[in-house]
C-alpha positions as CSV (number, residue, x, y, z in Angstrom):
1,M,-38.6,39.2,-257.8
2,T,-39.6,39.6,-254.2
3,K,-43.2,40.7,-253.6
4,T,-45.0,42.0,-250.5
5,T,-48.7,42.4,-249.9
6,I,-50.3,45.4,-248.2
7,K,-53.0,44.2,-245.9
8,A,-56.1,45.9,-244.4
9,P,-55.4,47.1,-240.9
10,M,-59.1,47.0,-239.9
11,P,-62.4,46.0,-241.3
12,G,-64.4,48.6,-243.3
13,V,-64.8,49.8,-246.9
14,F,-61.7,50.1,-249.1
15,Y,-61.6,53.1,-251.4
16,R,-59.1,53.4,-254.2
17,R,-59.7,57.1,-254.7
18,P,-60.0,60.0,-252.2
19,D,-63.3,61.2,-253.7
20,P,-65.6,59.7,-256.4
21,D,-64.5,62.2,-259.0
22,D,-60.8,62.0,-258.2
23,P,-58.3,59.6,-259.9
24,V,-57.3,56.4,-258.0
25,F,-54.3,56.5,-255.7
26,V,-52.4,53.9,-257.6
27,E,-52.8,51.7,-260.7
28,E,-51.0,48.4,-261.6
29,G,-47.6,49.3,-262.9
30,D,-47.2,52.5,-260.8
31,H,-44.1,52.9,-258.7
32,V,-44.7,53.7,-255.1
33,E,-42.3,54.7,-252.3
34,E,-42.6,53.5,-248.7
35,G,-45.2,55.8,-247.1
36,D,-47.2,56.6,-250.2
37,V,-51.0,56.3,-249.8
38,I,-52.4,53.4,-251.9
39,G,-56.0,53.7,-250.6
40,V,-58.2,54.5,-247.6
41,V,-60.4,52.4,-245.3
42,G,-63.6,54.0,-244.2
43,V,-65.3,52.9,-240.9
44,M,-68.4,54.9,-239.7
45,K,-67.4,58.0,-241.6
46,S,-63.9,57.9,-240.3
47,F,-61.1,57.3,-242.8
48,Q,-57.6,55.9,-242.4
49,D,-54.9,56.2,-245.1
50,I,-53.4,52.9,-246.2
51,K,-49.7,53.4,-247.0
52,A,-47.2,51.3,-248.8
53,D,-44.8,49.6,-246.4
54,A,-42.1,49.2,-249.0
55,S,-40.9,50.8,-252.3
56,G,-41.6,49.1,-255.5
57,T,-44.0,48.6,-258.4
58,V,-47.7,47.9,-257.9
59,S,-48.1,44.5,-259.6
60,K,-51.7,43.8,-258.7
61,I,-54.7,45.5,-257.2
62,L,-56.4,42.8,-255.1
63,A,-59.3,44.7,-253.6
64,E,-62.0,46.4,-255.6
65,N,-63.0,50.1,-255.0
66,E,-65.7,50.3,-252.3
67,A,-65.3,46.6,-251.4
68,A,-66.2,45.5,-247.8
69,I,-63.0,44.3,-246.3
70,E,-61.8,42.5,-243.1
71,A,-58.7,43.1,-241.1
72,G,-55.9,41.2,-242.8
73,D,-57.4,41.1,-246.2
74,D,-54.9,41.6,-249.1
75,L,-55.3,45.0,-250.8
76,V,-52.3,45.6,-253.1
77,E,-49.3,43.5,-254.2
78,I,-46.0,45.3,-254.7
79,E,-42.9,44.0,-256.4
80,L,-40.0,45.3,-254.3
81,D,-37.2,47.3,-255.8
């Protein structure tokens, strides 16, 4: 199967959920469509949605919730449809 990896567009903090009490955006095994939000990156109280760039199944979460990330870091791996 072909896979793709969603990478961080900028440095910041990666959040897997919109708020601490909310469920995560995606789990391993979830199906996502291109454009679905898979997480957010926070930089100085500004947040940017991270969206899937392809449709498929989330095969691996590569970044922990609230992890400090750099631009280009791998966040989520997707097995393409």
